[in-house]
N, C-alpha and C positions, 0 to 999 in steps of 0.2 A: 526133872534131869534122867535121861536113861540108867537103867540100873548097871549095863557094863562101865557106861562112862564114870558113873557114882565111883565103881569100884577102881577103875582106874585111879581114878583122882586122890584115893585114899591108900593105894599100895607105896610106899616108901619106898621099898626097893627098885620097883619099878619106874617109879619119880628118879629116882637116882641116878639108873640106866639110862633114862629118856633124855635128861639133862644133857647128858656127857653126848649124846647122838646130836642133839637140837644144838649145840654152839658149834661142832663141827660141820652140820647142816647149812647153817647161819654163813659160815664161812666158804663153805663151797658153793654159795648161790650170790656172795656179795652181801649179805647185809652188813655192813660195815660202817664205821668210823674210825676217826685216828683219837688217838688217845689225848686225854688234858695236857700231859707232860710233852707230848710231843705232836703239836697241832698241825704244823707244816713236813712233819716227815711222809716220806713217799713209802717210807719201809716198816715204820710201826704201826699197826692196827689194831683194833679189837672189833669184836661183833658190837653192834647197835642193840641195846635190850629189848626184849620181846618177851612177848608172853609163852608159856610152853604149851598150851592150848589157846585154841579159838575160844572167842566168846559168844554165848548165844544171844541174838538179836531178834527181835520181831520181825517178820518178814515184810510185815505194813509199814512200819516207820522207816525201814531200809529203803522202801520204793516210795515212800511221799519224799525223802530227802534227795534220792536220784530225780525223780521226776519233776521237781520244782527248779531244779538246779538252772536250765535253761531261761527260766523266768528272771531268776538272781542276775544271771548273765546280761541280760537287759536292761533290768532296773540299775544294775552298776554303770552301764555303758549311759544309760540316758541320764542319770545324776551327774556323771561327768561330763555331759554336754551342755548342761543346764547353770549359767553362771550366776544367776539371780538367785538359785536354790542353795549353792556353793556359799556363796558371799554370806546370805543371812543365817545358814546353818551354822557356819566358822566364825561368825562375826565376834560372839564375845568369846569363843576359844582362842582366836589369836591375839586378843589383848593379854589373854594371861599364860599362854602358853608358847614360847620363844620358838620352840621347834618347829610347829604348826606355823605359827605366824611367819619362819623363814622360808617354807614350802610355799604358802599361800603367798609370797611376793614373788615367787619364781612364776608362779600361776599366772601372775596379774599381768606379769611383762610379756610372758608369752601370748596372753589373750591380747594385750595392747597390739605388739609386732605382729599378729596373725599366725597361724600354727603353718610351720613349713611342712608337715606331712600330715595327709589326710588319713591315712592308715593307722588303724587303732589297734592292737593286740592286748587282750586280757587272759592272764591266767590266774585264775581265782580257788580259793576254797573257803566253801563255807561249814564252820563246826556247829554240830550239834552234840546234846547230850538229852537223855530219857528221862524225863522229869515225872515225878510222882508225888500227886497231890495228898493230902491229908486222907482223904478218902479210899484210897487207891488206885485211882484212876492215871495211867499213864499215857505221856504225850510227848511228840518230840518238839523240842525247844532249840532255838537258834541262841548260841554264844557269842558268835563275832562273823564278820566277813571279811577275808584277806585278800588284799589286792597288791600287795608288793613282797618280792622275795619271799612266795608260797613255798615253804617246803615240804617233803613228806613224799612226793609223788617218786622220785626213784627207788624210795627204800620200799614203799609200797608194791610196788612191783614184783619182787622176787618171794617178798613173805608168804605169799599162799603155798608156793611150792616146800617150804620151810614145814609150816604146818601139816601140808599133805603127807610128807616124810613119816613127821613125829606120828600121826594118827595110823599111819600103815605101821609102824613098829610097833604101836600099844593096840593093834589089832582092831582099833574104832573105824573099820571099814566104810559103814555107812556112813558117818561124820566125815571121814575123807570124801564122799563124793560129793558132798555138800560144800566143799570150799570153793568160794567163787571165782572165777576167773578174775584178774586185776592187772591193768597195765596203763597206769596213768600217767608214765614216763614217755610213752609211745605217742600217747593221747597230746601230750604238753609239745611233743617233738612236732607231732602235725600241726598244729596251730603257731607254731616256730617258721615251719616250713611254707604253709601259706602266705604269712605274712612275708618272709622272703621272697618268695616268688612274685607276689605283690610290688615287693621294692624295684625287681627287676633289673638287678646287676649280678652274673653269674659270679663275679670277681669280688663281690662284697661279703664281707664275713658276718657271723654273729658273736658278739662281744658278750660275754658273761661279766658282770660288773663283780667281784667278787671282796670279801673280806678279807683282812690281812691275816687272821688266823683263821683256818680252813679245817675243822675239826669234820665237818658234814660235808665234804669233799666228795664222797661216793655216791650221796643223794643226786646230787649234779651233776655226776659224770654218768649215770644213768642216761638222763634226758640229752646230756651232750653226746653220749654214742648212738643215740637214736637219730641224731642229726649228721652224723658222720656217715650213718649206714645211706642216708639219702643224699649224700655225697655234697652238704652244706659244710663248709668249713667256719670252725669255731674256735674263737681265742678266748683266753681266762684275762684278765686284767683286773689292776686293782685302782681304787682312788688317785694312788699316785701316778701311777702309769698315764692317765688322764692329764694330770697337772704337767709332766714333765713332757709329753710328746703328740696329746690331742690338738687339735683345732679344726677350725670350720673354713672351706674354699669360699670362693666367692656365690655359689649356688647353696650354701648353708647346709653340704655335704659333709659328715665327720669322717676324720682319719684319725686311729691311733697307731704309733708306730709303723706309719707309711700304707696300712690297710684300711680300705674304705670300709665302715661299719654299718650293715644294713639294721643291723636290729642291737639296741642295749638292751641286755635281758638284765634288770635289776636282782642279784642275791646279797644286795647291800644298800646302804642307804637309807634303813626304815628307822634306825635310831639315832638321837643325837651323836651318841659316841663314836658312830661312824663318819661325821664330819671332824675330822681331826685338826684343820684347818680351815682358814678363807678362801685356800685355795681349791680345798674340797668342794666348797658351796660353789666356787666360780666352776668347777668342772661339772657339777649339777645342773647348773644354767646353762653352758655350753650344750651339754647333751639335750637338754629341753628343747633348745632353739634351732636345734640342727634337723636335718632331713631325715635322720635315722626313725625307724619304728621305735618307738620306746615301749617295753614292757616292765611296769605300767609307766604310761605318761604322767605327768604332773597331775591333771585332774582326776584322773583314775584313782591315784594316790591318795588324794584328799577323798575321792569318794567311798575310801574305805575307813575311814575313820571314826573312832568311836562315837564322835557328837553326831556325825550324819547318820550312823547308825541309829542312835537315838531319836533323829529328828525323823526318820522313815517312819518310826514305829508310831509317830502322833497320828490322831484320826485323821482322815482324808489325804495325808499326805500320799500315800501310795496311788490315790486317784489321780492325782497330776500327772503321773508318770504312765499309768497304764487307764487312759480314759476310755469308758466303753470297754474295758474289760474285766466285769467284776467277777468273774470266773478266776483271773490270772492273781487279782488282787488277794482274793479271800484264801488262796493257795499260798502265797506267800507270807500272810498276815497271821497264819493259821500258826507257822513257826515261831513266832514273836513272843519273849516274855515281856514282864514288865521292863522299862527303859524310863528313866527320869531324869529332868532337867535338874544342873546345879546353878542355873542363870542366876545373878539379882535379881531381886523381887519377889513375890508372894508364892509364884509356884515353885521356884528354887528353895525359899525359905520352907514350903513344906515339907519338900525332900528331903533336906538338911534335918527336920526335927524327926520325918520318918526314919530315916537311917540311925539316928542316935538314940531313939526307942529301941529299935528292934535290929541292931548291926549286924546278926546272925543270919537275918531272912534276907540280905543284900551283898554284893558285890560293890566295891568302887572300883571305876576303873578311869585310870588317865591315857590321855592321848597316846599310845606306844604300841608298837606291834612287837612280836619275838615271843613272849610267853614271859612267865616270872614278873610283869607289873603289877598284876592286881592285887587288891588290898581285902582283907576278910577280918570279919570278927571286931574284935576288940580294938584292933589298931584303924578301923574304920572310923571309931570316935575320937583316936587320938588326931589323925588327920583332920578331920570337919571341925574338931574344937579349937584347931590352929587356924583355918579360913574362913571359918563358918560366916563373918562379917565383912570376908576379903574377898575381891573378884579373881582371887586365887582358885575361887572353890570351881572356877566355871573350866577350869581346865582338867574336870574330871565328870564324868557322868555316873549314874547309880542304876545298876542292875538289879533285878528279884535273882537271891540266888536258888539255881537250880538244885532241885532235891533229887540226885539220882538212884535207880533202881540198884542194889550193890550186888556183885556175884564174886564167885573166889575163883581163884587162879594161882597159877605160878609164874613168879616173875623171873626170868634169865638175864642175869645183869653179870657183866666182867667182876670177880675178885669177889662176889657175895655168894652165900650160899640160897641156895632153892627153899623156899619155904611157900606155905599156902597163905594166899593174903585175901582179905576182903578186898576187893576191888570197885573200880567206877570205869565205866568206859564212856569214851568220846569219838563221833562219827565225823570226820572230814569228808566232804564230798567236793571234788574237782571239776570245776569250769572253764573251758576254754571258749573265747569267740573273737574274729576276726571280722573287722568291719573298714572299707573303704569310702570313704565319703557317705554317702547315706544307704550304701549297700553292706548288710550284712552277710559277707561271705562264708562264715563258718561260727556257728553255735551249737557246741555240744558239752555233756556232761561226758567224762572221760573216765570216769574212776572214784575211789574213794581210797581213804586213810584212816583205819581204826587205830585206837589208841587207849592202852588202859594204865592204871595207876591205881596204886596203893588208896583206899580212903583216905587215910592219915595224911595225904598230901592234898594241898587245896588248888596248890599252881604249879608250874612247870612242865617243858616239853622233854621231848626225846634228848637233845641234844644237852638238856641239861642234867639229865642223869635221874628223872624222875618219872617220866611216861616211858611203857612201853610198846613196842610195834605189836599189833595185833591183827585179828581177821576177824568176820563177822560170821556166825554159822546161824544161819535163819531158820527160823521156827514158825 
């Protein structure tokens, strides 16, 4: 760490001054969230937690993550197009996990009827950490693939300007010049705009399907406003609105409140509690059967499940999706960490025994999105002891626990003192693709999301108040 940087980090009076400026700068640039107490208020907001300084990240691993993203876009798309692979991969999971089973039943019905819409839109995020082996060697390892309700693109876009201003005030001018431009919100909007254009109706709208409680609305508003700049109309609706006013016409065009829907952009529907009634499930089926472009469609949603991620890590599986492309396979496989099945049988039994013997070396993952669902340490033993002899265990997968390289930073949180923390960081990389039929019209890496948390926290995201927005400072 450069001497001036070290001096600034230890100057308590300067840190106090910088954090005051930092909070105001976050407000000025729109790094905002609604409060827990007033989740739907248009008038009461605070800043989203962020790090006072950017975090140093090796340029080699950062470049690796960005370079492999378009290959992952293709992988997700090809998995979504492979009914036999999805059926094989999820066969045990749908017997043990009702939520995945209900999604799969919708998938089967859509497959039987035939897809109404050949346009596919994917807005993905691949999450990584820097893993350090016992001999000190570091390498980039993938945590998960996110294919539905992918967050962070909006708030990641203004965060570079916040850190640039802090570094300028701190007189860290060389570091300031190395803050990367980053605008994934605009990248997401370009993908949405391309799909809207291919849909072919200027009067049709993009519908953000949103949750009842909307703390993280500003993350979405950044993407929404980029669409309005392109003269693409956007509406925000909840499942209840679909239940009351949604319908399909004779050509399976989707209408909500009398408006034709060109794209359903899911920022909801990724957790069981999002479906508050049978009518919610009926609404999901209606959307999937419709002519509207779904982001994601039900097959892409299933392609992002933890079980599919584990199956893709098996020897020889990537080659099914990239035949005669050994370099692509090698680039993707290089990011995989150990992933293990808990299916009934000898292989799953070995996984259970392995986890019970050394629980601190693993993470137990249910088939859930949204953060805060993973199981660690002794709690792994408690869960597996209950389900080890039951097919209930197939609702989970086991993953090697990544051993990240710690760093030091200040976390700026609403209502909390700023103090120096030992932290770990996580890098998300955003990918966008649009396909019509067999033609891939758009496939890009559109930016990144850096998040940092105190080492004491195992799990949890920005919306949960655990993780702070950050920026990579490459070296």
